[in-house]
C-alpha positions as CSV (number, residue, x, y, z in Angstrom):
1,X,-23.2,1.8,-17.2
2,X,-22.6,-1.9,-16.6
3,X,-23.5,-4.7,-19.0
4,X,-26.8,-6.6,-18.8
5,X,-25.1,-9.8,-17.7
6,X,-24.2,-8.1,-14.4
7,X,-27.7,-6.9,-14.0
8,X,-29.3,-10.3,-14.6
9,X,-27.3,-11.9,-11.9
10,X,-27.7,-9.1,-9.4
11,X,-27.4,-10.1,-5.9
12,X,-30.8,-9.4,-4.5
13,X,-34.1,-9.5,-6.4
14,X,-37.6,-8.0,-5.9
15,X,-38.8,-4.5,-5.1
16,X,-41.8,-3.4,-3.1
17,X,-43.2,-0.1,-2.0
18,X,-43.5,1.3,1.5
19,X,-46.9,-0.3,2.1
20,X,-45.6,-3.7,1.2
21,X,-42.6,-3.2,3.5
22,X,-44.9,-2.9,6.5
23,X,-46.5,-6.2,5.9
24,X,-43.3,-8.1,4.9
25,X,-42.7,-11.2,7.0
26,X,-39.3,-11.3,8.8
27,X,-36.6,-13.1,6.9
28,X,-36.0,-16.7,7.5
29,X,-32.5,-16.3,9.0
30,X,-30.1,-19.2,9.2
31,X,-30.2,-21.1,12.5
32,X,-28.0,-19.8,15.4
33,X,-26.6,-21.9,18.2
34,X,-27.1,-20.6,21.7
35,X,-23.9,-19.1,23.1
36,X,-22.5,-18.2,19.6
37,X,-19.9,-15.5,19.7
38,X,-19.1,-13.3,16.6
39,X,-16.7,-10.5,15.8
40,X,-18.1,-7.7,13.6
41,X,-15.8,-5.1,12.1
42,X,-17.5,-1.9,10.9
43,X,-16.4,1.5,9.6
44,X,-16.2,4.2,12.3
45,X,-17.5,7.2,10.5
46,X,-17.5,10.9,11.6
47,X,-21.2,10.6,12.3
48,X,-21.1,8.9,15.7
49,X,-24.9,8.2,15.9
50,X,-24.5,6.0,12.8
51,X,-21.8,3.9,14.5
52,X,-24.0,3.5,17.6
53,X,-27.1,2.6,15.5
54,X,-25.2,-0.2,13.8
55,X,-23.8,-1.5,17.0
56,X,-27.3,-1.4,18.6
57,X,-28.8,-3.3,15.7
58,X,-26.1,-6.0,16.1
59,X,-26.9,-6.3,19.8
60,X,-30.6,-6.7,19.1
61,X,-29.7,-9.7,17.0
62,X,-27.5,-11.1,19.7
63,X,-30.2,-10.7,22.3
64,X,-32.8,-12.4,20.2
65,X,-30.6,-15.4,19.4
66,X,-28.9,-15.8,22.8
67,X,-25.5,-15.0,21.2
68,X,-22.9,-12.3,21.6
69,X,-21.4,-9.8,19.1
70,X,-18.2,-8.0,19.6
71,X,-18.1,-4.8,17.5
72,X,-14.8,-3.5,16.5
73,X,-14.1,-0.4,14.5
74,X,-11.7,0.7,11.7
75,X,-11.4,4.1,10.1
76,X,-10.7,5.1,6.5
77,X,-7.1,5.9,7.6
78,X,-6.3,2.5,9.1
79,X,-8.8,0.3,7.1
80,X,-6.2,-1.3,4.8
81,X,-3.5,-1.8,7.4
82,X,-5.9,-3.3,9.9
83,X,-7.4,-5.8,7.5
84,X,-4.0,-6.8,6.1
85,X,-2.5,-7.2,9.6
86,X,-5.4,-9.4,10.6
87,X,-5.0,-11.5,7.4
88,X,-1.3,-11.9,8.1
89,X,-1.9,-12.9,11.7
90,X,-4.9,-15.1,10.9
91,X,-7.1,-13.0,13.1
92,X,-9.7,-11.7,10.7
93,X,-13.3,-11.1,12.1
94,X,-16.2,-13.3,11.4
95,X,-17.9,-10.4,9.5
96,X,-16.2,-7.5,8.0
97,X,-17.7,-4.3,6.6
98,X,-15.9,-3.9,3.2
99,X,-15.5,-0.7,1.2
100,X,-15.9,-0.6,-2.6
101,X,-12.8,-2.5,-3.8
102,X,-12.3,-4.7,-0.7
103,X,-14.5,-7.7,-1.7
104,X,-12.5,-8.2,-5.0
105,X,-9.2,-7.7,-3.3
106,X,-9.8,-10.0,-0.3
107,X,-11.6,-12.6,-2.5
108,X,-8.5,-12.6,-4.7
109,X,-6.5,-13.4,-1.6
110,X,-8.8,-16.3,-0.9
111,X,-10.0,-14.7,2.4
112,X,-13.7,-14.5,1.8
113,X,-16.5,-17.2,1.9
114,X,-18.6,-17.7,-1.3
115,X,-22.0,-16.2,-0.4
116,X,-23.7,-16.9,-3.8
117,X,-26.2,-19.4,-2.3
118,X,-26.9,-17.3,0.7
119,X,-27.6,-14.3,-1.4
120,X,-30.2,-16.1,-3.4
121,X,-31.9,-17.4,-0.3
122,X,-32.5,-13.9,1.2
123,X,-32.9,-11.8,-2.0
124,X,-36.7,-11.9,-2.0
125,X,-36.8,-10.7,1.6
126,X,-34.3,-7.8,1.7
127,X,-34.5,-6.5,-1.8
128,X,-32.3,-5.8,-4.8
129,X,-29.4,-3.5,-5.3
130,X,-28.7,-1.4,-8.4
131,X,-26.5,-3.2,-11.0
132,X,-23.7,-0.7,-10.5
133,X,-23.5,-1.5,-6.8
134,X,-24.0,-5.2,-7.2
135,X,-20.9,-5.3,-9.4
136,X,-18.5,-4.7,-6.6
137,X,-19.8,-7.7,-4.6
138,X,-19.0,-10.2,-7.3
139,X,-15.9,-11.8,-8.8
140,X,-16.8,-13.6,-11.9
141,X,-20.0,-15.5,-11.2
142,X,-19.6,-15.7,-7.5
143,X,-20.9,-13.4,-4.7
144,X,-18.4,-12.6,-2.0
145,X,-20.2,-9.8,-0.1
146,X,-23.7,-8.4,0.3
147,X,-24.3,-4.7,-0.3
148,X,-25.8,-2.5,2.4
149,X,-25.4,1.2,1.7
150,X,-23.5,3.8,-0.3
151,X,-21.7,6.7,1.4
152,X,-21.9,9.5,-1.1
153,X,-19.5,12.3,-1.6
154,X,-20.8,15.8,-2.5
155,X,-19.5,19.1,-3.4
156,X,-20.0,21.4,-0.5
157,X,-20.2,25.2,-1.0
158,X,-21.2,28.2,0.9
159,X,-24.4,29.7,-0.7
160,X,-23.9,33.2,0.8
161,X,-20.3,33.4,-0.5
162,X,-21.3,32.5,-4.0
163,X,-24.3,34.8,-4.0
164,X,-22.2,37.7,-2.7
165,X,-19.8,37.2,-5.5
166,X,-22.7,36.8,-8.0
167,X,-21.4,33.4,-9.0
168,X,-23.5,30.4,-10.0
169,X,-23.2,27.1,-8.2
170,X,-20.5,24.9,-9.9
171,X,-21.7,21.8,-11.7
172,X,-18.4,20.8,-13.3
173,X,-14.8,20.6,-12.2
174,X,-13.8,23.5,-14.4
175,X,-16.6,25.7,-13.0
176,X,-15.4,24.8,-9.5
177,X,-11.9,25.8,-10.3
178,X,-13.0,29.1,-11.9
179,X,-15.2,29.9,-8.9
180,X,-12.3,29.2,-6.6
181,X,-10.1,31.7,-8.4
182,X,-12.9,34.3,-8.2
183,X,-13.6,33.7,-4.5
184,X,-10.0,33.4,-3.3
185,X,-8.9,35.9,-0.7
186,X,-5.7,34.6,0.9
187,X,-4.9,37.9,2.7
188,X,-8.2,37.3,4.7
189,X,-7.2,33.6,5.2
190,X,-10.1,32.6,2.9
191,X,-9.4,30.3,0.0
192,X,-11.5,29.3,-3.0
193,X,-11.1,25.6,-2.5
194,X,-9.8,22.9,-0.2
195,X,-9.0,19.6,-1.8
196,X,-6.2,17.4,-0.4
197,X,-4.6,14.5,-2.4
198,X,-4.1,12.5,0.7
199,X,-4.3,8.8,1.1
200,X,-7.8,8.6,2.5
201,X,-11.2,8.5,0.7
202,X,-11.2,12.3,0.5
203,X,-8.1,12.0,-1.7
204,X,-8.2,8.9,-3.8
205,X,-12.0,9.0,-4.1
206,X,-12.0,12.5,-5.5
207,X,-9.1,11.6,-7.9
208,X,-11.1,8.6,-9.1
209,X,-14.1,10.9,-9.6
210,X,-12.0,13.4,-11.5
211,X,-10.7,10.7,-13.7
212,X,-13.9,8.9,-14.3
213,X,-15.8,12.1,-15.0
214,X,-13.3,12.8,-17.8
215,X,-13.7,9.3,-19.1
216,X,-10.2,8.2,-17.9
217,X,-9.8,4.7,-16.5
218,X,-7.0,2.2,-16.2
219,X,-9.1,-0.8,-17.4
220,X,-11.5,-1.3,-20.3
221,X,-15.0,-2.9,-20.2
222,X,-13.4,-6.3,-20.3
223,X,-11.3,-5.5,-17.2
224,X,-8.0,-5.6,-19.2
225,X,-5.3,-2.9,-18.9
226,X,-5.9,0.4,-20.6
227,X,-3.3,3.0,-20.8
228,X,-4.0,6.3,-19.0
229,X,-1.5,8.2,-21.1
230,X,-4.1,10.1,-22.9
231,X,-5.1,13.7,-23.6
232,X,-8.0,13.3,-21.1
233,X,-5.6,12.3,-18.4
234,X,-3.5,15.4,-19.2
235,X,-6.6,17.5,-18.4
236,X,-7.2,15.6,-15.2
237,X,-3.7,16.1,-14.0
238,X,-3.7,19.7,-15.0
239,X,-6.8,20.3,-12.9
240,X,-5.4,18.3,-10.0
241,X,-2.2,20.3,-9.9
242,X,-3.4,23.8,-11.0
243,X,-5.5,24.1,-7.9
244,X,-2.2,24.1,-5.9
245,X,-0.1,26.1,-8.3
246,X,-2.5,28.9,-8.5
247,X,-2.7,29.5,-4.8
248,X,-6.4,28.9,-4.4
249,X,-5.9,26.5,-1.6
250,X,-4.4,26.8,1.9
251,X,-0.7,26.1,2.0
252,X,-1.0,23.1,4.3
253,X,-3.7,21.3,2.2
254,X,-1.6,18.3,1.3
255,X,-1.0,17.6,5.0
256,X,-4.7,17.3,5.8
257,X,-6.0,14.0,7.1
258,X,-9.5,12.8,6.6
259,X,-11.1,15.5,8.7
260,X,-9.0,18.4,7.5
261,X,-11.4,19.7,4.9
262,X,-14.4,19.2,7.2
263,X,-12.8,21.5,9.8
264,X,-11.7,24.1,7.3
265,X,-15.1,24.2,5.6
266,X,-17.0,24.5,8.8
267,X,-14.6,27.2,10.0
268,X,-15.4,29.0,6.7
269,X,-11.7,29.0,5.7
270,X,-12.5,27.5,2.3
271,X,-15.4,28.2,-0.1
272,X,-15.9,24.6,-1.4
273,X,-14.7,21.0,-0.9
274,X,-15.6,17.4,-1.6
275,X,-16.9,15.5,1.4
276,X,-19.6,13.2,2.7
277,X,-22.7,14.3,4.7
278,X,-20.6,14.4,7.9
279,X,-20.3,18.2,7.3
280,X,-24.1,18.4,7.5
281,X,-24.1,16.3,10.6
282,X,-21.6,18.6,12.3
283,X,-23.6,21.7,11.5
284,X,-26.9,20.1,12.6
285,X,-25.2,18.8,15.8
286,X,-23.7,22.3,16.5
287,X,-27.2,23.9,16.2
288,X,-28.7,21.3,18.5
289,X,-26.0,22.2,21.1
290,X,-26.3,25.9,20.8
291,X,-27.0,27.5,24.2
292,X,-27.7,31.2,23.7
293,X,-29.8,33.0,21.0
294,X,-26.9,34.7,19.3
295,X,-25.0,31.4,18.9
296,X,-28.1,29.6,17.8
297,X,-28.8,32.3,15.1
298,X,-25.2,31.9,13.8
299,X,-25.5,28.2,13.7
300,X,-28.9,28.4,11.9
301,X,-27.4,30.7,9.3
302,X,-24.5,28.3,8.7
303,X,-26.8,25.4,8.3
304,X,-29.0,27.3,5.9
305,X,-26.0,28.6,3.8
306,X,-24.2,25.3,3.4
307,X,-25.1,23.5,0.2
308,X,-24.3,19.9,-0.7
309,X,-24.2,19.8,-4.5
310,X,-23.8,16.7,-6.7
311,X,-20.2,15.9,-7.2
312,X,-18.8,17.9,-10.2
313,X,-19.1,16.5,-13.7
314,X,-16.5,16.2,-16.5
315,X,-16.7,17.8,-19.9
316,X,-19.5,15.5,-21.1
317,X,-21.6,15.7,-18.0
318,X,-20.6,12.4,-16.4
319,X,-20.3,12.6,-12.6
320,X,-19.3,9.7,-10.4
321,X,-18.3,9.2,-6.8
322,X,-19.6,7.2,-3.8
323,X,-18.3,4.5,-1.5
324,X,-20.2,1.2,-1.5
325,X,-20.2,-0.6,1.9
326,X,-21.0,-4.3,2.0
327,X,-20.6,-7.3,4.4
328,X,-18.3,-10.2,3.8
329,X,-17.6,-13.4,5.9
330,X,-14.0,-14.4,6.3
331,X,-12.9,-17.9,6.0
332,X,-11.5,-17.9,9.5
333,X,-15.1,-17.6,10.9
334,X,-15.9,-20.5,13.2
335,X,-19.6,-20.2,12.7
336,X,-20.4,-19.0,9.1
337,X,-24.1,-19.9,9.6
338,X,-24.4,-17.5,12.5
339,X,-22.5,-14.8,10.6
340,X,-25.0,-15.1,7.7
341,X,-27.9,-14.8,10.2
342,X,-26.4,-11.5,11.6
343,X,-25.9,-10.2,8.0
344,X,-29.5,-11.0,7.1
345,X,-30.7,-9.2,10.2
346,X,-28.6,-6.1,9.4
347,X,-29.8,-6.1,5.8
348,X,-33.5,-6.4,6.7
349,X,-35.5,-3.3,5.7
350,X,-36.5,-2.5,9.3
351,X,-32.9,-2.5,10.6
352,X,-31.6,-0.7,7.6
353,X,-34.1,2.1,8.0
354,X,-33.4,2.3,11.7
355,X,-29.7,2.8,11.1
356,X,-30.3,5.3,8.2
357,X,-32.4,7.6,10.5
358,X,-29.4,8.1,12.7
359,X,-27.0,8.8,9.8
360,X,-27.8,12.4,8.9
361,X,-27.9,11.5,5.2
362,X,-24.6,9.7,5.2
363,X,-26.2,6.2,5.0
364,X,-27.8,5.7,1.6
365,X,-29.6,2.3,1.5
366,X,-29.0,0.4,-1.8
367,X,-31.5,-2.5,-1.3
368,X,-34.7,-1.4,-3.0
369,X,-37.0,-2.3,-0.2
370,X,-35.2,-0.1,2.3
371,X,-34.9,2.6,-0.4
372,X,-38.6,2.6,-0.8
373,X,-39.1,3.0,2.9
374,X,-36.6,5.9,3.1
375,X,-38.2,8.2,0.6
376,X,-39.8,10.5,3.2
377,X,-36.5,10.7,5.1
378,X,-34.6,12.0,2.1
379,X,-37.3,14.6,1.3
380,X,-36.3,16.6,4.4
381,X,-34.6,19.4,2.3
382,X,-32.6,20.0,-0.9
383,X,-29.4,18.7,0.7
384,X,-31.1,15.5,1.8
385,X,-32.7,15.0,-1.6
386,X,-29.2,15.2,-3.1
387,X,-28.0,12.6,-0.5
388,X,-30.8,10.3,-1.5
389,X,-29.4,10.1,-5.1
390,X,-25.9,8.9,-4.1
391,X,-26.4,5.4,-5.6
392,X,-27.1,6.9,-9.0
393,X,-23.6,8.3,-9.2
394,X,-21.7,5.3,-7.8
395,X,-19.0,3.8,-10.1
396,X,-17.2,0.6,-9.1
397,X,-13.5,0.5,-8.9
398,X,-12.1,-0.4,-12.3
399,X,-14.9,1.4,-14.2
400,X,-16.0,0.8,-16.9
401,X,-15.0,-2.8,-16.4
402,X,-15.7,-5.3,-13.6
403,X,-14.1,-4.8,-10.2
404,X,-11.1,-7.1,-10.2
405,X,-8.5,-7.8,-7.6
406,X,-5.9,-6.1,-9.8
407,X,-8.1,-3.0,-10.2
408,X,-8.6,-2.9,-6.4
409,X,-4.8,-3.0,-6.0
410,X,-4.5,0.1,-8.1
411,X,-6.7,2.0,-5.7
412,X,-5.1,0.5,-2.6
413,X,-1.6,1.4,-3.9
414,X,-2.4,5.1,-3.6
415,X,-1.0,5.7,-7.1
416,X,-4.1,7.9,-7.9
417,X,-3.2,10.5,-5.2
418,X,0.6,10.1,-5.5
419,X,0.6,11.1,-9.1
420,X,-0.5,14.7,-8.6
421,X,1.5,14.9,-5.4
422,X,4.7,14.2,-7.4
423,X,3.9,17.2,-9.6
424,X,3.1,19.5,-6.6
425,X,5.7,18.4,-4.2
426,X,8.5,16.8,-6.2
427,X,8.2,19.2,-9.1
428,X,7.7,16.6,-11.7
429,X,6.2,17.5,-15.0
430,X,2.7,16.3,-15.7
431,X,4.0,14.0,-18.4
432,X,6.4,12.4,-15.9
433,X,3.7,11.8,-13.3
434,X,1.3,10.3,-15.9
435,X,4.0,8.0,-17.2
436,X,4.8,7.0,-13.6
437,X,1.2,6.3,-12.9
438,X,0.8,4.4,-16.2
439,X,3.7,2.2,-15.4
440,X,2.4,1.6,-11.8
441,X,-1.1,0.8,-12.9
442,X,0.2,-1.5,-15.6
443,X,2.2,-3.4,-13.1
444,X,-0.7,-3.6,-10.6
445,X,-3.2,-4.8,-13.2
446,X,-0.8,-7.7,-13.9
447,X,-0.2,-8.1,-10.2
448,X,-2.6,-10.9,-9.6
449,X,-1.2,-13.5,-12.0
450,X,2.3,-12.4,-10.9
451,X,1.2,-12.8,-7.3
452,X,0.1,-16.4,-8.0
453,X,3.4,-17.1,-9.7
454,X,5.4,-15.6,-6.8
455,X,3.4,-17.7,-4.3
456,X,3.9,-20.8,-6.3
457,X,7.6,-20.4,-7.0
458,X,8.9,-18.4,-4.0
459,X,6.5,-17.9,-1.1
460,X,5.3,-21.5,-0.8
461,X,8.7,-23.1,-1.2
462,X,10.2,-20.8,1.4
463,X,7.3,-21.5,3.7
464,X,7.8,-25.2,3.3
465,X,11.5,-24.9,3.8
466,X,11.1,-23.0,7.1
467,X,8.5,-25.5,8.2
468,X,10.6,-28.5,7.4
469,X,13.5,-27.0,9.3
470,X,11.3,-27.1,12.4
471,X,10.6,-30.9,12.0
472,X,12.6,-34.1,12.1
473,X,11.3,-35.1,8.7
474,X,12.8,-38.3,7.4
475,X,12.2,-39.7,3.9
476,X,9.3,-42.1,4.0
477,X,8.0,-40.9,7.3
478,X,5.6,-38.0,8.2
479,X,7.2,-34.8,9.6
480,X,7.0,-34.2,13.3
481,X,7.5,-30.7,14.8
482,X,10.6,-30.4,16.9
483,X,11.0,-26.7,17.1
484,X,14.6,-25.4,17.0
485,X,16.2,-28.8,17.6
486,X,17.8,-28.9,14.2
487,X,19.3,-25.5,14.6
488,X,20.6,-26.4,18.1
489,X,22.2,-29.5,16.6
490,X,24.0,-27.6,13.9
491,X,25.3,-25.0,16.3
492,X,27.1,-27.9,18.1
493,X,28.1,-29.8,14.9
494,X,31.8,-29.6,14.2
495,X,31.2,-30.5,10.6
496,X,28.9,-27.6,10.2
497,X,31.5,-25.3,11.7
498,X,33.9,-26.5,9.0
499,X,31.1,-26.0,6.4
500,X,30.7,-22.3,7.4
501,X,34.5,-21.7,7.2
502,X,34.8,-23.5,3.8
503,X,31.8,-21.6,2.4
504,X,33.3,-18.2,3.4
505,X,36.8,-19.1,2.0
506,X,35.3,-20.4,-1.2
507,X,33.0,-17.4,-1.7
508,X,35.5,-14.7,-0.7
509,X,38.3,-16.2,-2.6
510,X,36.3,-16.7,-5.8
511,X,34.6,-13.2,-5.7
512,X,37.9,-11.5,-4.9
513,X,39.6,-13.1,-7.9
514,X,36.6,-12.2,-10.1
515,X,36.8,-8.5,-9.1
516,X,40.5,-8.2,-9.9
517,X,40.4,-10.1,-13.2
518,X,37.2,-8.3,-14.1
519,X,38.8,-4.9,-13.8
520,X,41.8,-6.1,-15.8
521,X,39.6,-7.5,-18.5
522,X,37.6,-4.3,-18.7
523,X,40.7,-2.1,-18.9
524,X,42.2,-4.2,-21.6
525,X,39.0,-4.3,-23.7
526,X,38.4,-0.6,-23.2
527,X,41.8,0.3,-24.8
528,X,41.6,-2.2,-27.6
529,X,40.4,-0.7,-30.9
530,X,40.9,-3.4,-33.5
531,X,39.1,-6.8,-32.8
532,X,37.3,-5.4,-29.7
533,X,34.1,-7.2,-30.5
534,X,35.8,-10.5,-31.2
535,X,37.7,-10.3,-27.9
536,X,34.6,-9.5,-26.0
537,X,32.9,-12.6,-27.4
538,X,35.9,-14.7,-26.7
539,X,36.1,-13.6,-23.1
540,X,32.4,-14.4,-22.6
541,X,32.9,-18.1,-23.5
542,X,33.4,-19.2,-19.8
543,X,30.2,-17.4,-18.8
544,X,28.0,-19.1,-21.4
545,X,29.5,-22.6,-21.0
546,X,27.7,-25.2,-19.0
547,X,28.8,-25.3,-15.4
548,X,29.1,-29.0,-15.4
549,X,31.4,-28.9,-18.4
550,X,33.5,-26.3,-16.7
551,X,33.7,-28.4,-13.6
552,X,34.7,-31.6,-15.5
553,X,37.2,-29.6,-17.5
554,X,39.0,-28.2,-14.4
555,X,38.8,-31.5,-12.7
556,X,40.7,-33.0,-15.6
557,X,43.2,-30.2,-15.6
558,X,44.0,-30.7,-11.9
559,X,44.0,-34.5,-12.2
560,X,47.1,-36.2,-10.7
561,X,47.1,-39.2,-13.0
562,X,50.2,-39.1,-15.3
563,X,49.4,-38.4,-18.9
564,X,45.9,-37.3,-18.1
565,X,45.9,-34.2,-15.9
566,X,46.8,-31.1,-17.9
567,X,48.9,-29.3,-15.4
568,X,50.8,-32.4,-14.3
569,X,51.4,-33.5,-17.9
570,X,52.8,-30.1,-18.9
571,X,55.1,-29.9,-15.8
572,X,56.3,-33.4,-16.1
573,X,57.0,-33.1,-19.9
574,X,58.9,-29.8,-19.2
575,X,61.1,-31.6,-16.6
576,X,59.9,-29.3,-13.8
577,X,58.5,-32.2,-11.8
578,X,59.8,-35.7,-11.1
579,X,56.4,-37.0,-10.0
580,X,52.8,-35.7,-10.3
581,X,51.2,-33.3,-7.8
582,X,48.0,-34.5,-6.2
583,X,46.4,-31.1,-6.4
584,X,43.0,-32.1,-5.1
585,X,44.2,-34.6,-2.5
586,X,44.9,-31.9,0.1
587,X,42.4,-29.6,1.7
588,X,44.3,-26.5,0.4
589,X,44.7,-27.9,-3.1
590,X,41.1,-29.0,-3.4
591,X,39.9,-25.6,-2.2
592,X,42.2,-23.9,-4.6
593,X,40.9,-26.0,-7.5
594,X,37.2,-25.3,-6.9
595,X,37.9,-21.6,-6.3
596,X,39.8,-21.4,-9.6
597,X,37.0,-23.2,-11.5
598,X,34.4,-20.9,-10.0
599,X,36.6,-17.8,-10.7
600,X,37.1,-18.8,-14.4
601,X,33.4,-19.3,-14.9
602,X,32.4,-16.0,-13.3
603,X,35.0,-13.4,-14.2
604,X,33.6,-12.5,-17.6
605,X,30.4,-11.2,-15.9
606,X,32.5,-8.8,-13.9
607,X,34.6,-7.8,-16.9
608,X,31.5,-7.0,-19.0
609,X,29.9,-5.1,-16.2
610,X,33.0,-3.1,-15.4
611,X,33.4,-2.3,-19.1
612,X,29.9,-0.8,-19.2
613,X,30.9,1.2,-16.1
614,X,34.0,2.5,-17.7
615,X,32.0,3.8,-20.7
616,X,29.9,5.9,-18.3
617,X,32.9,7.7,-16.8
618,X,33.2,11.2,-18.4
619,X,36.4,11.6,-20.5
620,X,36.7,15.1,-19.1
621,X,37.8,13.6,-15.8
622,X,40.7,11.8,-17.3
623,X,41.7,14.9,-19.3
624,X,41.6,17.1,-16.3
625,X,43.7,14.6,-14.3
626,X,46.3,14.4,-17.2
627,X,46.5,18.2,-17.3
628,X,47.2,18.2,-13.5
629,X,50.1,15.8,-14.1
630,X,48.5,12.6,-12.7
631,X,50.2,9.4,-13.6
632,X,48.3,6.4,-15.1
633,X,48.2,4.8,-11.7
634,X,46.8,7.9,-10.0
635,X,44.2,8.3,-12.8
636,X,43.1,4.7,-12.2
637,X,43.0,5.2,-8.4
638,X,41.3,8.5,-8.3
639,X,39.1,8.5,-11.4
640,X,38.5,4.9,-12.6
641,X,37.9,3.1,-9.3
642,X,35.5,5.8,-7.9
643,X,33.6,5.7,-11.2
644,X,33.2,2.0,-11.0
645,X,32.3,2.0,-7.3
646,X,28.5,1.4,-7.7
647,X,29.0,-1.2,-10.4
648,X,31.5,-3.0,-8.3
649,X,29.2,-3.1,-5.3
650,X,26.2,-4.5,-7.2
651,X,28.2,-7.1,-9.1
652,X,30.0,-8.2,-6.0
653,X,26.8,-8.6,-4.1
654,X,25.2,-10.6,-6.9
655,X,28.3,-12.8,-7.3
656,X,28.5,-13.3,-3.5
657,X,24.9,-14.6,-3.4
658,X,25.4,-16.9,-6.4
659,X,28.7,-18.2,-5.2
660,X,27.8,-19.0,-1.6
661,X,24.9,-21.0,-2.9
662,X,26.9,-22.7,-5.6
663,X,26.5,-26.5,-5.8
664,X,27.5,-27.8,-9.2
665,X,31.2,-27.0,-9.4
666,X,32.1,-28.3,-5.9
667,X,29.9,-31.4,-6.2
668,X,31.2,-32.4,-9.6
669,X,34.9,-31.7,-8.8
670,X,35.3,-32.9,-5.2
671,X,31.9,-34.0,-3.8
672,X,32.9,-31.9,-0.8
673,X,36.2,-33.7,-0.2
674,X,38.7,-34.6,0.6
675,X,36.9,-35.3,3.8
676,X,35.0,-32.1,4.4
677,X,37.7,-29.8,3.1
678,X,35.4,-28.4,0.4
679,X,32.1,-29.1,1.9
680,X,30.0,-26.0,1.6
681,X,26.3,-25.1,2.5
682,X,24.8,-26.6,-0.7
683,X,26.8,-29.8,-0.9
684,X,26.5,-30.5,2.9
685,X,22.7,-29.9,2.7
686,X,22.5,-32.3,-0.2
687,X,24.5,-34.9,1.6
688,X,22.4,-34.7,4.8
689,X,19.0,-34.6,3.0
690,X,19.6,-37.2,0.3
691,X,22.4,-39.2,1.8
692,X,21.2,-39.4,5.4
693,X,17.6,-38.9,4.4
694,X,17.2,-36.2,7.0
695,X,15.2,-33.6,5.1
696,X,14.5,-31.5,8.1
697,X,18.1,-31.1,9.0
698,X,19.2,-30.7,5.4
699,X,16.8,-27.7,4.9
700,X,18.0,-26.2,8.1
701,X,21.6,-26.1,6.7
702,X,20.5,-24.0,3.8
703,X,18.5,-21.6,5.9
704,X,21.5,-20.8,8.0
705,X,22.9,-18.7,5.2
706,X,19.7,-16.6,4.7
707,X,20.4,-14.1,7.6
708,X,23.9,-13.5,6.2
709,X,22.5,-12.7,2.7
710,X,19.7,-10.6,4.0
711,X,22.1,-8.5,6.2
712,X,24.5,-8.1,3.2
713,X,21.7,-7.0,0.9
714,X,20.3,-4.5,3.4
715,X,23.6,-3.0,4.2
716,X,24.6,-2.6,0.5
717,X,21.2,-1.2,-0.4
718,X,21.4,1.4,2.3
719,X,24.8,2.3,1.2
720,X,23.7,2.8,-2.4
721,X,20.7,4.8,-1.5
722,X,22.7,7.0,0.9
723,X,25.3,7.5,-1.8
724,X,22.6,8.4,-4.3
725,X,21.1,11.0,-2.0
């Protein structure tokens, strides 16, 4: 299934039989310092003895090495959120148990240590994993985790129910659906199937299996994007949604959490479901706890009648589904050598088999030395023999290509389970859901390079800005942390108070003029028939002209020098003035000048946006208003303005953000003068940072406006969303 290149560089090498295992020397583990303390995160499964067995194995290592291990648990439900929260807070464990796609995802974030050398050092002692499992531990040529076991999923059915209806056991998804329809008895509260498209492994894992078994994937063998808008995906979505439409499942199936199908199957409310061996564990455990003969007999019958079949296949017989669990070491680990020692201990054949024996079939070893030693265990009965084959049906995330960080994001995004849910709950068509899933997977497969770009161009600069605002950084000197001292200084700075006032006057005045003239421009152009395209192009000239040229032009026009300033020259030549007016010599005049320049540059954007908005207003509304005798003004007030409301809100918000952060027009025209009359956030920050060389304080000035912008964006976004609803 995977190429030979992956196979040749498999993580662990060498296979021996059971007899060789018994004589195998203990692995030469990395040295451990006395008193070492490690944190180990492991998956808390529904099979509690497995959890305790892993914890006991870790404590055996700790006791032997004079160290301590703190074992912490996560579940399938909180796995992603717990790891992401730990990464954000820089509190990741030393060792983390990682599910199928996690090594690629976290390695892509730069969170995992390269274990390539360590893998080679112990490969002869612990064994070799199958190529399909090894693939998920590697990114490119590097190993970031070491595989331990697969947790297979199987198709559970009730033998007696199928035999009573004279139905054969299903081997494909289509056979399972037909059987569900035949077995369905909703009046008796018994349903033919129970499959929830929830956001746990019981949901996205089954959807992946359904897709892969039909040959559908979102990446090719080279790992590059591959469209899922295919006929095969149509069949996948039809199966995933028909099982809900046809009433062969309980009405609350979509609300089930990870244990919902377990409980309903064991209670015999459903005839079949996809699940791991935890169902077998529950039935065996219930039998062991039975107290009286009648109860014991009922439990024995239930145990004998439940059958774990291989997961259903697609049209061509392909079947895939299992979760691969591996160990990775996070870069925050204070003692990676000790972490490697603990991993080597857990991967050793003896410890692996000890844990497996308490797993009730849920723990399927993948390292061949442990697999050889577990053959007798998996010969217990037919169900266990099926459990023992789980690794054969494992397919890595991103199949048939390599497991990449982008492919892992597709799974983590829950798009696989959300697609059928949109058909079932939101009443989308299958085509709509496939198109949505296609667009989402396309975006996610290109997420990694985009993420790098965002980090480089946005996240890192913002981080640096925030950090510098907390220092007294001076040009030529190293930064020194001073906490909120810069913010406290600005709160008491009278100049900064004026800057806030000036920024608001400049922004509100400019944007207000743009709105009014933009509406007028749109109304004029909307009613012009001849030469409309020419006028549109003419009105756009200010918008496409260089900001510096615009600023220099308006500075010239407001110039007070006789014979040079446009306005003064016209007024003097007309005899309306006896001497020039120094427009930009007064605070009011200077502010007016920069507002006018900014308005002239920006109003075409509003005009074009409003013109597009006018085109979307139905003509029937104007005709109805005319029939009712509404005047032009009332038609404008009650039809035009409400129709432009959303466009006005969005354009105003965008212009507000651009204007309050403007630098060029004010700097070129007034340099923030006279005095501080036109000093705004951007120009004052520039002056402090590059004039006074106080970079820390200069950055702080700019950051002061961020809460205002965020608040405005949130309020307007909520308004638009509420209005849409």
